[in-house]
C-alpha positions as CSV (number, residue, x, y, z in Angstrom):
1,M,99.7,91.7,33.8
2,N,101.5,92.7,37.0
3,D,102.5,96.1,35.7
4,P,101.9,98.7,38.5
5,R,102.0,101.7,36.2
6,K,98.8,103.7,35.8
7,V,97.5,104.5,32.4
8,E,96.0,108.0,31.9
9,A,94.2,109.4,29.0
10,D,95.6,112.6,27.5
11,P,92.8,114.7,25.8
12,E,95.5,117.0,24.3
13,A,97.4,114.2,22.7
14,K,97.9,114.5,18.9
15,Y,97.2,111.8,16.3
16,F,99.9,111.9,13.5
17,G,100.6,115.5,14.7
18,V,97.0,116.7,14.6
19,R,94.7,117.3,17.5
20,L,91.4,115.5,16.8
21,N,87.8,116.4,17.8
22,D,84.5,114.5,17.6
23,Q,84.2,115.1,13.9
24,S,87.8,114.4,12.9
25,P,87.5,110.7,12.0
26,V,84.8,111.1,9.3
27,S,85.5,111.8,5.6
28,D,83.2,114.7,5.0
29,D,80.0,116.4,6.3
30,K,77.7,113.6,5.1
31,P,79.2,110.3,6.2
32,R,77.3,107.1,5.7
33,L,77.0,105.7,9.2
34,G,76.0,102.2,10.1
35,S,76.4,99.7,12.9
36,I,77.8,96.3,13.1
37,T,78.8,94.2,16.0
38,F,82.1,92.6,16.4
39,E,80.5,89.2,16.0
40,Q,78.9,90.2,12.7
41,W,82.1,91.6,11.4
42,F,84.1,88.6,12.5
43,A,81.6,86.1,11.0
44,K,81.8,88.0,7.6
45,S,85.6,88.4,7.6
46,A,86.1,84.8,8.4
47,Q,84.3,83.6,5.3
48,P,86.5,82.6,2.4
49,K,86.5,84.9,-0.6
């Protein structure tokens, strides 16, 4: 917690060797988008299966 180094974002950084853009993380041109809060996800994932 007492690390004096500064963290800087690198917009040119590559992800697994590929430069990403705003559309990169989706599977195709018609993704099914939804929304879930962390609390909703956590409550669901904490339930026994």
